[in-house]
C-alpha positions, -999 to 999 in steps of 0.1 A, spaced: 167 657 -442 136 637 -448 114 669 -450 138 685 -474 136 655 -498 98 655 -496 96 692 -504 119 689 -534 100 660 -548 67 678 -544 81 709 -562 93 688 -591 59 671 -595 42 705 -593 64 719 -621 57 689 -643 20 693 -638 20 730 -647 40 723 -678 16 697 -690 -14 720 -682 0 750 -703 8 727 -732 -27 713 -732 -44 748 -731 -24 759 -760 -35 729 -781 -71 730 -771 -96 733 -800 -131 745 -793 -144 731 -825 -142 695 -815 -175 676 -817 -169 664 -781 -150 684 -756 -119 666 -741 -96 672 -713 -59 677 -720 -61 673 -758 -27 660 -766 -9 663 -799 24 653 -814 45 667 -842 59 644 -868 94 643 -881 86 669 -907 65 692 -885 32 677 -894 7 678 -867 -8 644 -859 -41 641 -840 -52 612 -818 -88 601 -813 -105 623 -787 -116 610 -753 -136 625 -725 -109 616 -698 -73 607 -706 -60 599 -671 -63 568 -649 -41 573 -619 -24 600 -598 4 598 -573 8 614 -539 37 611 -516 32 596 -481 39 613 -448 37 649 -462 38 673 -434 37 707 -452 15 736 -442 -7 734 -473 -27 705 -488 -9 685 -514 -21 690 -550 -28 656 -563 -40 666 -598 -65 686 -619 -97 675 -636 -108 695 -667 -135 689 -692 -133 698 -729 -167 716 -727 -155 737 -698 -153 773 -713 -142 788 -681 -175 806 -675 -182 786 -643 -212 768 -655 -195 734 -651 -193 718 -617 -168 690 -609 -179 663 -585 -155 638 -567 -168 605 -551 -152 573 -539 -128 562 -512 -117 591 -491 -136 616 -511 -145 647 -491 -125 635 -461 -90 629 -474 -94 641 -510 -113 674 -518 -119 689 -553 -124 725 -563 -157 723 -581 -148 752 -604 -112 745 -614 -112 707 -608 -80 708 -587 -77 678 -563 -59 682 -530 -50 657 -502 -60 673 -469 -44 646 -445 -11 629 -442 -12 596 -459 6 564 -448 13 538 -475 16 510 -449 -19 517 -438 -34 521 -473 -14 519 -506 -41 534 -530 -75 549 -532 -102 545 -560 -121 577 -568 -148 586 -594 -149 620 -612 -178 636 -631 -187 670 -647 -222 683 -642 -241 715 -650 -238 738 -621 -274 750 -624 -292 718 -632 -267 692 -619 -272 674 -652 -243 652 -660 -224 666 -689 -202 636 -693 -203 600 -680 -184 594 -647 -148 581 -650 -129 561 -623 -93 568 -615 -67 556 -588 -47 577 -565 -15 557 -554 4 566 -523 40 568 -531 63 550 -506 92 566 -487 116 548 -464 98 555 -431 98 520 -415 129 503 -400 134 465 -402 119 444 -373 129 409 -363 103 383 -355 117 378 -320 135 402 -297 157 374 -284 168 341 -299 183 310 -283 203 284 -301 226 254 -294 256 241 -313 279 213 -303 313 222 -291 343 217 -314 320 220 -344 336 227 -378 338 262 -392 306 272 -411 283 249 -391 248 264 -392 236 276 -358 203 294 -364 186 317 -390 171 350 -379 146 369 -401 136 405 -401 108 422 -421 103 458 -434 68 474 -438 79 496 -467 70 488 -503 94 462 -516 85 470 -552 95 506 -550 131 515 -545 153 499 -518 132 508 -488 125 471 -481 158 456 -493 175 442 -461 211 433 -454 222 414 -422 254 420 -403 269 410 -370 276 436 -344 287 415 -315 299 378 -313 329 380 -336 352 363 -342 333 332 -330 303 335 -353 293 351 -386 260 358 -404 251 356 -441 241 391 -453 212 380 -475 197 350 -455 204 358 -419 219 324 -412 244 324 -383 274 301 -386 304 292 -366 335 311 -375 362 295 -353 372 258 -350 374 238 -318 353 260 -296 355 244 -261 325 243 -239 346 237 -209 364 270 -216 333 291 -225 298 277 -227 276 306 -237 280 334 -263 259 365 -268 256 376 -305 239 408 -318 226 408 -354 216 439 -373 192 441 -403 195 473 -424 173 484 -453 182 505 -484 205 476 -493 227 484 -463 237 518 -477 241 550 -457 208 565 -447 190 532 -444 170 523 -413 181 493 -392 169 469 -364 188 445 -341 182 413 -322 201 393 -296 210 357 -300 222 336 -271 242 306 -284 251 277 -260 277 252 -268 264 216 -260 288 190 -245 305 163 -264 328 136 -248 361 153 -256 377 150 -222 390 118 -205 385 112 -168 415 122 -147 424 113 -111 436 144 -91 462 124 -73 483 93 -81 479 74 -48 451 70 -23 457 59 13 430 40 31 427 19 62 403 -8 75 399 -27 107 403 -65 106 370 -67 124 352 -53 94 326 -75 78 323 -82 40 304 -54 22 316 -27 45 329 5 28 366 11 30 370 44 11 362 63 -21 381 75 -51 370 100 -77 382 108 -112 373 142 -125 357 146 -160 348 181 -171 322 167 -194 286 166 -183 257 143 -186 263 109 -200 296 122 -215 309 126 -180 298 91 -166 327 72 -152 329 35 -143 355 21 -119 372 -13 -118 401 -30 -101 426 -42 -127 456 -53 -106 470 -56 -71 474 -81 -43 440 -72 -29 419 -82 -59 404 -111 -40 399 -92 -8 383 -60 -21 359 -48 -47 349 -15 -61 315 -2 -73 304 30 -89 282 56 -72 266 73 -102 251 100 -81 285 113 -69 306 98 -97 328 81 -71 343 47 -69 334 30 -36 360 5 -23 343 -23 -3 356 -53 17 350 -86 -1 364 -111 24 373 -111 61 408 -97 69 434 -109 94 459 -84 107 482 -112 119 483 -127 84 486 -97 62 488 -60 72 484 -41 40 471 -44 4 476 -26 -28 451 -20 -56 453 -6 -91 420 11 -99 409 23 -134 383 50 -142 369 49 -177 342 68 -196 310 48 -202 301 65 -235 329 73 -259 324 95 -290 343 79 -320 349 114 -334 373 122 -306 389 88 -301 421 104 -313 422 126 -282 437 96 -263 424 68 -241 393 80 -222 405 64 -189 429 68 -161 444 47 -133 454 53 -97 470 32 -69 451 26 -38 470 14 -7 449 -1 21 464 -8 56 448 -33 79 443 -22 115 446 -46 144 414 -52 163 406 -71 195 391 -103 180 372 -130 198 386 -165 200 385 -187 169 378 -224 170 400 -246 148 369 -260 132 336 -244 123 318 -274 139 325 -307 157 310 -342 154 317 -367 181 305 -403 189 299 -420 222 284 -454 230 251 -456 247 251 -468 283 287 -455 286 298 -449 322 296 -414 336 328 -394 329 334 -410 295 354 -386 273 333 -377 242 358 -354 224 378 -322 226 373 -287 212 401 -262 208 400 -224 203 428 -198 202 431 -160 205 440 -147 170 455 -115 185 492 -111 192 485 -113 229 473 -149 226 452 -148 258 442 -180 275 408 -195 267 381 -208 289 353 -232 277 317 -237 288 285 -254 276 255 -234 266 230 -249 290 201 -239 268 213 -266 244 219 -292 272 189 -288 296 192 -323 309 229 -318 316 241 -349 299 276 -335 293 303 -314 310 334 -297 296 368 -290 311 371 -252 312 408 -253 305 415 -280 279 380 -283 262 375 -320 269 338 -330 268 326 -358 291 294 -376 299 276 -369 332 250 -397 330 243 -428 309 229 -421 274 202 -441 257 203 -441 219 167 -453 217 156 -422 236 179 -396 220 201 -407 192 218 -372 187 227 -345 211 233 -310 196 251 -287 221 270 -254 218 304 -246 233 315 -211 243 351 -200 243 360 -167 261 393 -150 268 404 -151 304 410 -113 307 384 -102 282 351 -118 290 333 -99 264 353 -116 236 333 -147 231 331 -174 204 305 -201 199 308 -234 180 281 -262 174 290 -297 186 269 -327 174 273 -359 195 261 -392 180 251 -419 205 262 -452 189 241 -483 195 248 -513 216 226 -544 217 207 -536 249 171 -543 237 157 -578 231 133 -582 202 96 -584 209 63 -590 191 56 -562 167 20 -562 180 -2 -579 206 -10 -610 186 -41 -631 194 -47 -661 172 -79 -681 165 -80 -717 156 -111 -737 144 -123 -767 163 -123 -786 130 -88 -773 120 -68 -798 99 -33 -809 109 -3 -787 97 -28 -759 89 -12 -724 92 -34 -700 111 -11 -669 119 21 -653 108 40 -632 134 69 -607 132 91 -589 157 105 -554 164 138 -544 180 145 -508 193 182 -513 186 199 -502 154 198 -525 124 232 -539 132 219 -552 165 184 -560 154 173 -580 124 177 -607 114 153 -623 140 153 -659 149 120 -675 161 118 -708 180 99 -726 207 113 -731 242 132 -764 246 108 -777 272 78 -775 247 96 -781 215 75 -813 212 43 -795 219 14 -818 207 -9 -789 198 11 -764 178 44 -760 159 65 -730 147 84 -724 115 110 -696 111 105 -681 76 140 -665 77 126 -631 66 121 -618 101 87 -636 103 74 -669 116 44 -690 109 24 -710 135 8 -743 124 -18 -767 140 -1 -800 148 -32 -821 155 -69 -822 147 -100 -821 168 -100 -791 193 -129 -787 216 -140 -755 233 -157 -774 261 -125 -791 271 -101 -761 265 -109 -729 247 -76 -710 253 -40 -719 247 -9 -699 256 21 -706 233 55 -692 244 78 -681 215 115 -672 218 128 -644 196 165 -637 192 182 -608 174 214 -607 154 235 -585 177 268 -591 195 261 -606 219 226 -616 208 196 -609 230 164 -629 231 130 -627 248 101 -650 253 68 -638 241 34 -655 246 10 -660 218 -27 -663 229 -46 -688 208 -84 -692 211 -105 -722 200 -135 -711 180 -164 -727 162 -162 -724 124 -184 -734 95 -174 -758 68 -155 -730 49 -134 -722 80 -152 -689 88 -155 -681 125 -189 -684 141 -184 -682 178 -154 -682 202 -175 -683 235 -172 -715 255 -206 -708 272 -225 -713 240 -230 -750 247 -241 -744 283 -269 -721 272 -285 -748 251 -291 -769 281 -311 -742 299 -330 -712 287 -330 -701 251 -317 -667 241 -352 -654 235 -363 -663 270 -333 -645 285 -341 -614 265 -377 -614 277 -366 -617 313 -342 -588 309 -369 -567 293 -393 -573 322 -366 -563 347 -360 -530 328 -397 -521 327 -400 -527 364 -371 -504 371 -386 -477 349 -419 -479 368 -402 -476 402 -382 -446 390 -414 -429 378 -432 -436 411 -404 -421 431 -402 -390 409 -439 -383 411 -438 -387 449 -410 -362 452 -429 -337 430 -459 -339 454 -438 -333 484 -421 -303 468 -446 -282 448 -434 -262 418 -452 -230 430 -437 -213 460 -471 -208 476 -475 -232 506 -501 -230 532 -476 -238 559 -455 -208 549 -446 -192 582 -449 -158 567 -487 -162 563 -491 -164 601 -491 -126 603 -525 -115 615 -537 -79 614 -563 -68 640 -567 -31 632 -591 -35 603 -626 -48 601 -625 -68 569 -653 -75 546 -661 -111 554 -656 -140 531 -665 -121 500 -641 -92 507 -614 -97 481 -600 -62 485 -584 -70 518 -547 -70 524 -529 -99 507 -502 -115 528 -486 -129 496 -472 -95 489 -449 -99 518 -437 -133 505 -423 -120 472 -426 -85 456 -431 -102 423 -465 -113 434 -479 -79 428 -473 -83 391 -488 -118 391 -454 -135 388 -449 -164 411 -415 -181 411 -412 -217 404 -388 -242 420 -384 -264 389 -366 -236 369 -336 -215 376 -346 -180 387 -333 -150 367 -321 -122 389 -328 -87 377 -302 -72 400 -271 -85 417 -274 -93 454 -259 -66 475 -231 -74 499 -241 -76 535 -276 -87 526 -286 -123 527 -320 -139 525 -336 -148 558 -342 -185 563 -376 -198 571 -367 -202 608 -360 -164 612 -385 -142 630 -411 -126 608 -401 -91 619 -365 -97 608 -378 -111 575 -399 -80 568 -371 -56 577 -348 -75 554 -372 -72 525 -377 -35 532 -340 -29 532 -336 -48 499 -364 -28 483 -350 5 495 -315 -3 482 -327 -16 448 -330 12 423 -347 -10 397 -375 -23 421 -409 -7 419 -426 4 451 -443 -27 463 -460 -10 493 -493 6 485 -523 22 503 -549 -3 511 -586 8 511 -611 -11 533 -643 8 523 -660 -24 511 -673 -47 538 -688 -74 517 -724 -89 515 -741 -119 530 -715 -126 557 -729 -148 584 -706 -133 609 -721 -99 607 -704 -66 609 -681 -56 637 -682 -19 629 -698 5 654 -701 34 631 -737 29 622 -749 10 653 -767 40 668 -789 45 638 -795 9 629 -823 -13 643 -809 -43 662 -824 -70 684 -793 -73 705 -794 -63 741 -764 -44 753 -775 -39 789 -749 -64 801 -723 -39 793 -734 -21 825 -721 -50 845 -686 -50 829 -673 -22 851 -661 13 846 -638 4 817 -669 -4 795 -689 25 807 -686 44 775 -698 15 754 -727 9 778 -737 46 773 -736 42 736 -754 10 732 -775 7 764 -794 41 761 -814 31 730 -848 28 749 -842 60 768 -836 78 735 -868 64 720 -888 74 750 -875 109 748 -883 112 712 
C-alpha cells in the first residue's frame, strides 16, 4: 500500500510539472531584453494580458518524496534559461549539497533527478546552486542562483518509548485517578507535516485497574480500594500510535510494572482464642514460659505489634516482652512460683499495632486480645528455712553446751520429708559450735572470748533425709556479748620524771587507762592509791573523773644521790558489774633540772664522776685502748698474709720434687728447659697464676667422679688425675707440648755432660781409670781411653 501511494503522488507531481512547462513555453517571448525561465503571465478580468517584471530564475525550492523505491530516478524539477534557444549551446551546471552524488542534472535540458533513496529523518533538505554557461567557452551566461530541495516526509517511523520497561509504586487503597507514572514516546517523523508524528496513548493490558491519558501518557488508578494483601503487583502494557490514532498509523508499546505499597489497613489478629502453657515451680525469674503471636498481614513498620498483659491473676507473677525479629510475645516468669500455694494462673494478653494510620482508623481498633492459661508443675524443691538469716547472742565465757539458738527448715513439697541439719565447717574452722541434726539447736563447744572474736558467722545446711541432693543453706550470725572479765590497765607504759627542785603540789604527769571489755563494763575508770600508802609522803594522786588521773609532788627537795627511782602503785577500777580493778606501777625518776624546770640529767652517777676523772680524761683513755686494738689486729693480719702467700707458687710444693734424669740440661742459663710449674696448673702456660685472696672463676663444671688430689697424694696419682681432667675437658687447650733441648747454655761452671762431641774435642781429662771399672764400662773405656793410640796412628 505504501508503494502504491508513493507512485500516485509522484505521478500527480509529474503531471503538474508538465502542465506548467507547456504553459511557460507557449508564453515565452524571444524579444525580451533578458531571457527568463518560465515567463509567467496572467489575464485580467477583461482578457487583458498583464506582464510581471522579468527575472533570470523564478524558483527557490523543489520537493522530493522520501523513501522512493521506483526503478527510475525521481524527477525533482527542470532548469531553463530564457536565452536557451534549444540549439544546445547552453550548458546547465549544478553544484552544492549532494550535487553529482544524489542529485544529477541533464546539462542540455536542465532536468534534475534524484538518483538515491532519500530519508527525511537523516536529512530534511539540501541546498544547491544552478548556473547556465556557454557550452563551448564555459562562460557564465547568467549569475548563479541558489535553491533548496526539501525531502517530503512520509509516515515511515513508528513511535518509540524512552524505556522498554517502567516500574512504579502506588499506595494500596488509593483513590480513583491517583497518578502513578507518566510514560513518554517519540516519533522520528516530521511533526509539522501531516499527522505522522501525532501520538495517541492507550492501554492494552491492566484494565480495569489502571487507565492512561491519551494525550499525556499519565497512568492513573481506575479502581478504588485495591488491596496489597490480595494482589501486590500489576503488569500494564501501554501503546503509543501515530496518525492521531487512526487506522494505518504506526504504533509502539512498553510494559509498566506497578507495585502496591503497604499501608496499615489491617489490625493484628490472634489465630486462636486461648493459649495453654506450663512452667515448673523451680523456674527462676526471667525464664521463658511460652510465646504468643498475633498475625498482621501488613509489612514493615505497619506490621509491628507490641504485646502487653492487661488483666489476669498472674499480672504480678509474669511479664511479657516483644521479640521484634519474630513479632512474637514472649511470656517470662517475674517471681518465684510455689506449686503448693497456687497451681495455675490466667493472663489476658493484648497485641496492638505500634504505628497506626489515621486514614484507616475507621477500620476498627488495631489490636486484639487473647487468654493465656499457665499451669504450675510440681518440682522436687530443696528445704526452705523459715528465715532468710538468723542472729543469735551468747555470753562470753559461757559453759560448753550452752544453747545459742535454733534454726528451722521444712520441705515445701507435699511429701514433707524430714530434715537434717549440719554446720558448714569451712565457716567454723575452730569448731566453736555444734548443732543437733534433728531439731536444729546450736550449742557452744568451748568458751568464747568477746575480746578475741566478737562475732561468729557460720552457715547451716539443711538436707532432706531421703534426698541428700536437696540442700538448703542459711547464714547464722552469733554475737558474743560482753561480761566484765578484764580489769583496766594503764593505756601505756608510763615513766614519769620529777625534778630535784620540784615544788610541793606540782603536777608532773597525767595518766589514763584502757579496758578490753565493752563500754558497759569499762569506763568510767576510778583511780586511787592503795590504802597502805594513801599517806605517801612523796606523791599524791587526784582522779580527774574523765577517765584520767594526775600525779602531784607532795614534798620538796628530792636528791638523786639518796634515791633516784620511785615506784608508785596505782589502783584502777572499772564501772562494770561486778567492778574489776588492777594495781599498776608508775615508775618515777628523779632528774636534775635547770631553773626553768627543763631536764638536764637523770643519771645518779653524774656526781660520782666529778670526784674522780673528768669526762675528757675518760674519752682519751678509751681512744688509746681502741688504737692499741687496731694495731694488734693489723699485726695479726700481716702475719697471716706472710704465712699464706697470695700466689700459689710455693717452693715447698711437693709437686716440684719431680726430677728428670733423661736430659742433659743447659746449665744455669738454660731457660728453655722443662718447667715443672706446667704440672702444677695448666693455666701457668698462659701466664695466669691463681691467687688465694680472690674467688676462682671456673671455666667448666667439675665432672662427677673426679676430685682434686690433696697435697699428700702421690705425684703419680696427681699427674694421672690432671691428665684425665684435660682429656675430658673439651674447652681446655692441649697443655702438653714438645720440649726441645738443643740449647745447652754458655759459661756453665759444671761443664757439659754430653758425650756427642767428646771424641773430637781436646780435653785434659784422663779416662784411663775406666779400664779399671770392669767389663761393664769397657765400651766407655774404648771410646775415651784410646785417644793417644788414635793420635799415634794418625
